[in-house]
Backbone as a chain_set.jsonl record, in Angstrom:
{"seq": "MLLVVGRIGRAHGIRGEVSVEIRTDDPGARFAPGSSLATEDDGPLTIETVRMHSGRLLIRFAGFEDRTGAETLRGTLLLVDSADIPPTSDPDEFHDHELIGLSAVSPEGAALGEIVDVEHHGQDLLVLRRPDGDDALVPFVSAIVTAVDVPAGRVVLDPPPGLL", "coords": {"N": [[45.993, -55.004, -18.253], [43.07, -54.594, -20.043], [41.72, -51.798, -21.706], [38.811, -49.978, -22.552], [38.507, -48.106, -25.44], [36.786, -47.327, -27.348], [33.563, -47.843, -28.943], [31.965, -49.632, -31.405], [29.516, -48.393, -33.541], [26.673, -48.056, -35.657], [26.698, -48.986, -39.16], [27.906, -46.831, -41.752], [26.986, -45.475, -44.714], [27.941, -47.143, -47.832], [30.451, -48.194, -48.103], [31.766, -49.614, -46.105], [32.325, -48.178, -43.786], [32.071, -47.396, -40.266], [30.379, -45.89, -37.506], [31.954, -44.646, -34.57], [31.842, -44.671, -31.125], [33.538, -42.626, -29.081], [35.723, -43.342, -26.431], [37.98, -42.398, -25.133], [40.654, -40.237, -24.102], [42.403, -39.424, -26.002], [41.795, -39.502, -28.953], [43.023, -39.064, -31.443], [45.501, -40.388, -31.361], [44.767, -43.019, -30.659], [43.045, -43.843, -32.71], [44.401, -43.848, -35.181], [45.15, -44.138, -38.679], [46.252, -47.319, -39.776], [46.831, -48.312, -37.274], [46.23, -50.936, -34.869], [43.535, -52.33, -33.052], [42.527, -54.112, -30.218], [39.866, -56.509, -29.701], [37.013, -57.889, -27.919], [36.443, -60.599, -28.632], [36.899, -61.201, -31.355], [39.497, -60.854, -32.288], [42.198, -58.621, -33.35], [41.455, -55.433, -34.903], [42.337, -53.633, -37.75], [42.861, -50.293, -38.521], [41.869, -48.636, -41.413], [40.899, -46.205, -42.648], [40.072, -42.962, -41.35], [37.752, -40.507, -40.396], [36.044, -37.453, -39.619], [32.585, -36.82, -39.453], [29.864, -34.831, -39.451], [30.221, -34.397, -36.684], [30.712, -36.952, -35.76], [32.85, -39.782, -35.349], [34.094, -41.612, -37.987], [35.114, -44.742, -39.114], [36.91, -47.007, -41.191], [37.608, -50.355, -41.216], [40.219, -52.705, -41.967], [39.478, -55.27, -44.246], [36.759, -55.043, -44.17], [34.801, -54.091, -46.396], [32.298, -53.319, -47.281], [28.869, -52.326, -46.585], [27.407, -54.461, -45.473], [29.348, -56.164, -44.305], [30.44, -54.335, -42.503], [28.304, -53.911, -40.755], [28.349, -56.197, -39.196], [30.148, -55.645, -37.226], [28.968, -54.054, -35.37], [28.461, -52.843, -32.085], [30.813, -53.862, -31.078], [33.467, -53.697, -28.773], [36.314, -51.649, -28.637], [39.645, -52.081, -27.776], [42.596, -51.349, -25.805], [45.799, -52.215, -24.491], [46.629, -51.438, -21.186], [49.298, -51.205, -20.566], [50.414, -50.148, -22.812], [49.877, -47.493, -22.744], [51.296, -44.474, -22.125], [52.389, -42.904, -19.041], [50.946, -39.821, -17.806], [52.373, -36.552, -18.29], [51.891, -34.639, -16.428], [52.193, -34.266, -13.012], [49.99, -34.252, -11.332], [47.933, -35.55, -12.538], [46.162, -38.452, -13.514], [45.682, -41.646, -15.051], [42.738, -43.653, -15.049], [43.221, -46.443, -14.802], [45.669, -46.466, -13.51], [45.083, -45.83, -10.925], [43.339, -47.743, -9.94], [43.427, -50.464, -7.794], [45.253, -49.443, -6.023], [46.356, -49.127, -2.649], [44.618, -47.62, 0.027], [45.365, -45.31, 2.524], [45.289, -43.716, 5.753], [46.377, -40.382, 6.811], [47.964, -41.014, 8.979], [48.799, -43.52, 8.402], [47.114, -45.702, 8.697], [45.317, -48.488, 7.443], [42.817, -48.066, 5.025], [41.501, -49.251, 2.967], [41.01, -50.365, -0.45], [41.387, -48.964, -3.692], [38.985, -49.579, -6.032], [37.691, -48.768, -8.294], [37.089, -46.0, -10.554], [34.899, -43.38, -10.865], [33.15, -41.183, -13.042], [31.185, -38.684, -12.764], [29.362, -35.983, -11.877], [31.61, -35.103, -10.714], [34.957, -36.393, -10.269], [35.171, -39.552, -8.75], [36.559, -41.734, -6.378], [36.226, -45.177, -5.952], [36.184, -46.767, -3.057], [37.007, -49.752, -1.625], [36.259, -50.883, 1.391], [37.823, -52.42, 4.31], [35.845, -54.02, 5.498], [34.388, -54.869, 3.362], [32.427, -53.236, 2.301], [31.645, -50.595, -0.023], [32.792, -47.27, -0.548], [32.257, -43.987, -1.745], [34.612, -41.663, -2.674], [35.314, -38.341, -3.022], [37.492, -37.184, -5.533], [39.447, -35.038, -4.769], [41.897, -32.581, -3.872], [41.779, -31.816, -1.189], [40.897, -34.032, 0.142], [42.078, -36.346, -1.014], [45.139, -36.499, -0.391], [47.642, -37.337, -1.241], [49.054, -39.131, -3.949], [50.702, -41.947, -4.8], [51.75, -43.674, -7.165], [53.915, -45.477, -7.943], [54.551, -46.533, -5.399], [52.206, -47.705, -4.807], [49.975, -46.62, -3.415], [47.46, -44.441, -2.002], [46.906, -41.495, -0.122], [44.419, -40.704, 2.071], [42.503, -38.17, 3.541], [39.835, -38.008, 4.917], [36.841, -36.089, 5.61], [35.036, -36.021, 8.76], [32.648, -38.619, 8.979], [32.544, -39.283, 6.246], [33.61, -41.781, 5.619]], "CA": [[44.595, -54.693, -18.166], [42.543, -54.039, -21.286], [40.887, -50.621, -21.504], [37.914, -49.666, -23.672], [38.751, -46.782, -26.019], [35.703, -47.016, -28.266], [32.535, -48.85, -29.207], [31.504, -49.495, -32.78], [28.079, -48.173, -33.722], [26.076, -48.544, -36.903], [27.405, -48.769, -40.421], [27.644, -45.538, -42.389], [27.22, -45.558, -46.147], [28.04, -48.466, -48.452], [31.857, -48.554, -48.305], [32.355, -50.303, -44.962], [32.604, -47.325, -42.628], [31.212, -47.505, -39.093], [30.54, -44.827, -36.517], [32.616, -45.126, -33.355], [31.642, -43.883, -29.906], [34.874, -42.434, -28.511], [35.839, -43.484, -24.976], [39.38, -42.148, -24.805], [41.001, -38.827, -24.087], [43.345, -39.153, -27.086], [41.321, -40.233, -30.136], [43.967, -38.939, -32.547], [46.515, -41.436, -31.236], [44.146, -44.35, -30.599], [42.35, -44.192, -33.949], [45.223, -43.439, -36.323], [45.209, -45.144, -39.745], [47.336, -48.283, -39.662], [46.925, -48.896, -35.934], [45.361, -52.076, -34.578], [42.867, -52.303, -31.754], [42.02, -55.419, -29.792], [38.43, -56.626, -29.442], [36.783, -58.915, -26.903], [36.404, -61.972, -29.129], [37.189, -61.4, -32.776], [40.862, -60.529, -32.658], [42.429, -57.196, -33.596], [40.96, -54.757, -36.097], [43.292, -52.639, -38.224], [42.188, -49.108, -39.052], [42.286, -48.206, -42.751], [40.637, -44.779, -42.81], [39.404, -42.274, -40.252], [37.326, -39.149, -40.709], [34.917, -36.917, -38.856], [31.441, -36.465, -40.29], [28.759, -34.32, -38.622], [30.543, -34.563, -35.273], [30.909, -38.366, -35.413], [34.047, -40.413, -35.877], [33.82, -42.714, -38.901], [36.313, -45.551, -39.352], [36.801, -48.223, -41.993], [38.602, -51.335, -40.786], [40.708, -53.611, -43.007], [38.694, -56.483, -44.424], [35.331, -54.724, -44.143], [34.732, -53.175, -47.533], [30.933, -52.937, -47.636], [27.955, -52.089, -45.467], [27.028, -55.737, -44.866], [30.449, -56.56, -43.434], [30.583, -53.352, -41.43], [27.212, -54.114, -39.79], [28.683, -57.301, -38.285], [31.004, -55.106, -36.166], [28.167, -53.213, -34.474], [28.502, -53.196, -30.671], [32.134, -54.347, -30.695], [34.297, -52.8, -27.974], [37.692, -51.503, -29.104], [40.444, -52.152, -26.555], [44.056, -51.23, -25.818], [46.436, -52.695, -23.268], [47.04, -50.305, -20.356], [50.762, -51.115, -20.598], [50.789, -49.375, -23.994], [49.519, -46.091, -22.532], [52.325, -43.856, -21.287], [51.865, -42.053, -17.972], [50.848, -38.414, -18.173], [53.53, -35.754, -17.868], [51.45, -33.812, -15.311], [52.254, -35.077, -11.791], [48.696, -34.243, -10.644], [46.947, -36.149, -13.432], [46.332, -39.898, -13.516], [44.73, -42.469, -15.785], [41.951, -44.472, -14.124], [43.841, -47.745, -14.551], [46.795, -46.301, -12.598], [44.559, -45.683, -9.569], [42.661, -48.974, -9.521], [44.328, -51.412, -7.142], [46.1, -48.796, -5.022], [45.924, -49.181, -1.251], [44.299, -46.323, 0.615], [45.765, -45.206, 3.924], [45.058, -42.416, 6.391], [47.648, -39.652, 6.975], [48.752, -41.688, 10.011], [49.231, -44.804, 7.87], [46.136, -46.773, 8.943], [44.703, -49.012, 6.218], [41.421, -47.679, 4.816], [40.922, -50.114, 1.946], [41.639, -50.425, -1.768], [40.656, -48.303, -4.771], [38.541, -50.63, -6.943], [37.15, -48.179, -9.52], [37.009, -44.546, -10.62], [33.668, -42.99, -11.55], [33.15, -39.805, -13.536], [29.814, -38.172, -12.868], [29.524, -34.536, -11.762], [33.019, -34.951, -10.357], [35.636, -37.682, -10.214], [35.004, -40.244, -7.478], [37.265, -42.994, -6.183], [35.422, -46.185, -5.27], [37.053, -47.354, -2.043], [36.502, -50.97, -0.987], [36.668, -50.881, 2.794], [38.195, -53.752, 4.803], [34.65, -54.809, 5.81], [33.759, -55.264, 2.104], [31.543, -52.187, 1.797], [32.27, -49.596, -0.882], [32.528, -45.865, -0.243], [32.653, -43.062, -2.803], [35.475, -40.622, -2.134], [35.604, -37.309, -4.036], [38.911, -37.104, -5.883], [39.851, -33.641, -4.633], [43.142, -32.518, -3.106], [41.515, -31.673, 0.239], [40.664, -35.37, 0.707], [43.141, -37.211, -1.533], [46.283, -35.61, -0.168], [48.83, -37.825, -1.944], [48.922, -40.316, -4.801], [52.028, -42.478, -5.091], [51.506, -44.858, -7.992], [54.976, -46.485, -7.802], [54.474, -47.181, -4.086], [50.94, -48.428, -4.756], [49.078, -46.156, -2.369], [46.932, -43.081, -1.938], [46.663, -41.043, 1.236], [43.11, -40.062, 2.175], [42.215, -37.444, 4.788], [38.411, -37.727, 4.742], [36.172, -35.376, 6.71], [34.253, -36.937, 9.602], [31.399, -39.119, 8.428], [32.62, -39.708, 4.852], [33.831, -43.216, 5.556]], "C": [[44.159, -54.075, -19.496], [41.57, -52.913, -20.974], [40.051, -50.354, -22.746], [38.217, -48.246, -24.145], [37.66, -46.386, -27.009], [34.733, -48.165, -28.398], [31.993, -48.595, -30.592], [29.989, -49.389, -32.8], [27.622, -48.732, -35.059], [26.961, -48.254, -38.106], [26.993, -47.424, -41.001], [27.969, -45.67, -43.874], [27.383, -46.988, -46.618], [29.478, -48.957, -48.591], [32.543, -49.13, -47.076], [32.698, -49.444, -43.768], [31.597, -47.597, -41.509], [31.411, -46.263, -38.234], [31.171, -45.44, -35.282], [32.351, -44.14, -32.227], [32.998, -43.822, -29.213], [34.82, -42.538, -26.994], [37.296, -43.344, -24.54], [39.636, -40.657, -24.822], [41.948, -38.45, -25.222], [42.926, -39.894, -28.358], [42.275, -40.151, -31.328], [45.03, -40.029, -32.532], [45.903, -42.825, -31.299], [43.567, -44.8, -31.933], [43.106, -43.702, -35.191], [45.204, -44.528, -37.396], [46.449, -46.018, -39.611], [47.456, -48.921, -38.29], [45.919, -50.028, -35.774], [44.798, -51.934, -33.181], [42.348, -53.695, -31.451], [40.501, -55.345, -29.642], [38.239, -57.747, -28.43], [36.972, -60.325, -27.453], [37.019, -62.176, -30.502], [38.607, -61.091, -33.207], [40.992, -59.055, -32.999], [41.794, -56.711, -34.896], [41.967, -53.684, -36.464], [42.539, -51.504, -38.906], [42.756, -48.755, -40.425], [42.1, -46.708, -42.942], [39.881, -44.246, -41.598], [38.982, -40.905, -40.755], [36.193, -38.754, -39.78], [33.825, -36.537, -39.845], [30.285, -36.073, -39.368], [28.986, -34.59, -37.131], [30.732, -36.004, -34.831], [32.19, -38.87, -36.054], [33.621, -41.592, -36.743], [35.128, -43.414, -39.225], [35.966, -46.686, -40.299], [37.959, -49.124, -41.577], [38.975, -52.24, -41.955], [39.841, -54.864, -43.039], [37.189, -56.266, -44.4], [35.08, -53.641, -45.188], [33.326, -52.743, -47.91], [30.069, -52.815, -46.385], [27.608, -53.387, -44.73], [28.108, -56.211, -43.898], [30.597, -55.633, -42.248], [29.51, -53.539, -40.359], [27.525, -55.23, -38.796], [29.54, -56.831, -37.108], [30.22, -54.336, -35.107], [28.194, -53.739, -33.029], [29.856, -53.68, -30.182], [32.88, -53.284, -29.893], [35.716, -52.822, -28.521], [38.579, -51.291, -27.878], [41.922, -51.878, -26.813], [44.574, -51.763, -24.488], [46.933, -51.488, -22.474], [48.561, -50.132, -20.338], [51.253, -50.29, -21.783], [50.482, -47.888, -23.852], [50.565, -45.462, -21.619], [51.696, -43.03, -20.174], [51.815, -40.6, -18.436], [52.075, -37.668, -17.665], [53.182, -34.846, -16.689], [51.441, -34.65, -14.037], [50.933, -35.129, -11.02], [47.579, -34.839, -11.494], [47.236, -37.643, -13.541], [45.305, -40.533, -14.434], [44.001, -43.34, -14.768], [42.658, -45.775, -13.781], [45.057, -47.654, -13.631], [46.326, -46.26, -11.137], [43.926, -46.96, -9.041], [43.69, -49.965, -8.979], [45.237, -50.787, -6.105], [45.496, -48.967, -3.628], [45.654, -47.762, -0.773], [44.662, -46.353, 2.085], [45.427, -43.817, 4.438], [46.391, -41.67, 6.47], [48.56, -40.28, 8.03], [49.244, -43.057, 9.553], [48.278, -45.955, 8.106], [45.473, -47.192, 7.627], [43.228, -48.627, 6.16], [40.725, -48.559, 3.791], [41.708, -50.058, 0.651], [40.757, -49.705, -2.784], [40.287, -49.379, -5.799], [37.961, -50.075, -8.246], [37.254, -46.663, -9.417], [35.76, -44.226, -11.416], [33.744, -41.516, -11.915], [31.703, -39.377, -13.727], [29.921, -36.652, -12.866], [30.952, -34.184, -11.389], [33.642, -36.344, -10.337], [35.51, -38.261, -8.811], [35.837, -41.511, -7.468], [36.31, -43.947, -5.473], [36.379, -46.948, -4.365], [36.375, -48.577, -1.453], [37.111, -51.033, 0.401], [37.063, -52.291, 3.231], [36.99, -54.629, 5.137], [33.885, -55.242, 4.557], [32.8, -54.248, 1.536], [32.337, -51.213, 0.935], [31.865, -48.202, -0.433], [33.002, -45.036, -1.429], [33.407, -41.904, -2.171], [35.73, -39.592, -3.232], [37.108, -37.2, -4.266], [39.311, -35.634, -5.952], [41.043, -33.587, -3.693], [42.925, -32.351, -1.607], [41.316, -33.029, 0.914], [41.75, -36.342, 0.273], [44.417, -36.378, -1.498], [47.559, -36.05, -0.869], [48.471, -39.059, -2.763], [50.33, -40.736, -5.166], [51.847, -43.793, -5.842], [52.631, -45.876, -7.859], [54.94, -47.226, -6.463], [53.152, -47.926, -3.907], [49.986, -47.956, -3.683], [48.588, -44.732, -2.614], [46.715, -42.757, -0.462], [45.353, -40.261, 1.234], [42.965, -39.408, 3.545], [40.747, -37.032, 4.726], [37.838, -36.927, 5.906], [35.364, -36.368, 7.533], [32.932, -37.326, 8.922], [31.463, -39.603, 6.992], [32.782, -41.219, 4.748], [33.112, -43.916, 6.708]], "O": [[44.796, -53.154, -20.005], [40.71, -53.04, -20.103], [40.539, -50.491, -23.868], [38.189, -47.301, -23.357], [37.613, -45.241, -27.458], [35.024, -49.301, -28.023], [31.605, -47.473, -30.92], [29.278, -50.175, -32.173], [28.125, -49.754, -35.528], [27.844, -47.397, -38.067], [25.883, -46.942, -40.773], [29.112, -45.947, -44.239], [27.021, -47.932, -45.915], [29.705, -50.034, -49.143], [33.771, -49.137, -47.004], [33.31, -49.934, -42.818], [30.449, -47.97, -41.752], [32.485, -45.661, -38.238], [30.951, -46.613, -34.98], [32.599, -42.941, -32.354], [33.541, -44.85, -28.806], [33.983, -41.907, -26.348], [37.774, -44.087, -23.683], [38.918, -39.901, -25.478], [42.264, -37.272, -25.39], [43.62, -40.811, -28.796], [42.328, -41.076, -32.138], [45.413, -40.535, -33.586], [46.467, -43.719, -31.93], [43.59, -45.988, -32.257], [42.497, -43.201, -36.137], [45.237, -45.715, -37.069], [47.55, -45.525, -39.364], [48.107, -49.955, -38.143], [44.894, -50.071, -36.454], [45.474, -51.487, -32.255], [41.797, -54.37, -32.32], [39.928, -54.268, -29.48], [39.182, -58.471, -28.114], [37.599, -61.16, -26.802], [37.6, -63.227, -30.771], [38.887, -61.071, -34.406], [40.009, -58.316, -32.944], [41.623, -57.469, -35.85], [42.405, -52.914, -35.608], [41.685, -51.736, -39.762], [43.966, -48.595, -40.585], [43.03, -46.013, -43.351], [39.156, -44.974, -40.92], [39.739, -40.222, -41.445], [35.483, -39.598, -39.232], [34.095, -36.007, -40.923], [29.791, -36.896, -38.597], [28.06, -34.962, -36.41], [30.897, -36.259, -33.639], [32.568, -38.448, -37.147], [32.878, -42.465, -36.293], [36.123, -42.775, -39.565], [34.879, -47.26, -40.23], [39.121, -48.719, -41.583], [38.15, -52.51, -42.828], [39.515, -55.44, -42.002], [36.424, -57.211, -44.592], [35.139, -52.446, -44.901], [33.164, -51.882, -48.776], [30.49, -53.158, -45.281], [27.527, -53.403, -43.502], [27.796, -56.619, -42.78], [30.847, -56.076, -41.127], [29.783, -53.345, -39.174], [27.023, -55.214, -37.672], [29.649, -57.534, -36.104], [30.766, -54.004, -34.054], [27.978, -54.927, -32.787], [30.033, -53.89, -28.982], [32.922, -52.117, -30.281], [36.254, -53.884, -28.832], [38.3, -50.43, -27.043], [42.433, -52.142, -27.902], [43.861, -51.756, -23.484], [47.589, -50.609, -23.034], [49.053, -49.026, -20.117], [52.377, -49.789, -21.768], [50.795, -47.105, -24.749], [50.707, -45.869, -20.466], [50.592, -42.51, -20.337], [52.547, -40.201, -19.341], [52.732, -38.106, -16.721], [54.08, -34.334, -16.021], [50.74, -35.66, -13.985], [50.775, -35.972, -10.138], [46.402, -34.646, -11.192], [48.391, -38.057, -13.648], [44.194, -40.025, -14.582], [44.573, -43.722, -13.747], [42.698, -46.176, -12.618], [45.445, -48.655, -13.029], [47.077, -46.612, -10.228], [43.969, -47.232, -7.841], [44.692, -50.26, -9.631], [45.927, -51.502, -5.378], [44.277, -48.952, -3.46], [46.372, -46.826, -1.125], [44.317, -47.289, 2.806], [45.295, -42.866, 3.667], [47.438, -42.267, 6.221], [49.778, -40.105, 7.988], [50.033, -43.69, 10.254], [48.595, -47.09, 7.751], [45.116, -46.348, 6.805], [42.483, -48.833, 7.118], [39.495, -48.611, 3.748], [42.899, -49.75, 0.639], [39.532, -49.819, -2.745], [41.17, -50.019, -6.371], [37.76, -50.827, -9.201], [37.477, -46.113, -8.339], [35.576, -44.741, -12.52], [34.326, -40.709, -11.19], [31.083, -39.683, -14.746], [30.521, -36.085, -13.779], [31.441, -33.1, -11.708], [32.933, -37.35, -10.383], [35.712, -37.565, -7.815], [35.826, -42.277, -8.432], [35.658, -43.565, -4.502], [37.26, -47.671, -4.829], [35.305, -48.474, -0.852], [38.318, -51.211, 0.562], [36.674, -53.263, 2.584], [37.088, -55.854, 5.069], [32.853, -55.905, 4.662], [32.389, -54.38, 0.383], [33.538, -51.027, 1.13], [30.737, -47.981, 0.007], [34.023, -45.344, -2.044], [32.912, -41.247, -1.256], [36.302, -39.93, -4.268], [37.893, -37.132, -3.32], [39.49, -35.065, -7.029], [41.189, -34.44, -2.818], [43.803, -32.711, -0.822], [41.54, -33.164, 2.117], [42.286, -37.082, 1.097], [44.733, -35.653, -2.441], [48.464, -35.241, -1.074], [47.694, -39.911, -2.331], [51.073, -39.965, -5.775], [51.798, -44.869, -5.248], [52.341, -47.058, -7.675], [55.262, -48.413, -6.4], [52.998, -48.694, -2.957], [49.263, -48.76, -3.094], [49.211, -43.944, -3.326], [46.385, -43.631, 0.338], [45.195, -39.288, 0.496], [43.265, -40.015, 4.573], [40.436, -35.861, 4.511], [38.286, -37.064, 7.045], [35.04, -37.452, 7.047], [32.214, -36.488, 8.377], [30.535, -40.273, 6.537], [32.168, -41.861, 3.895], [33.181, -45.139, 6.827]]}, "num_chains": 1, "name": "protein.A"}
């Protein structure tokens, strides 16, 4: 599964730098000089330089040495393969892609559906696709999500009455 870690914004200056909207929790690792990032259509981009300027991440990619070339990258999504992202060392912390596709069951083992997305608004929410095809938003809190077993491919949900 390809994950978006950034989106290229406008060109900055005349030497081929672009601003990048960060969409990853580890920008230091994802945007290191010399690393390559996949894109939707144009093949990988290799990072030449990285710097912060006025709170924005500025990157120059190999082969884009001037403003004109850099402008052609605007709007490009920067991607990494989820297989290249190691699991977290904290047993109570998960990457979104690890949760998507897990089966949801009740504490008694009854099938509740499948996790199809994770949303981050005021709090983290699991999007549960019910067996009837409807989606339900489930707060990702320990009182409701009592167990997450990624290797077994399931989460245990103990929702309060009326949530589902």
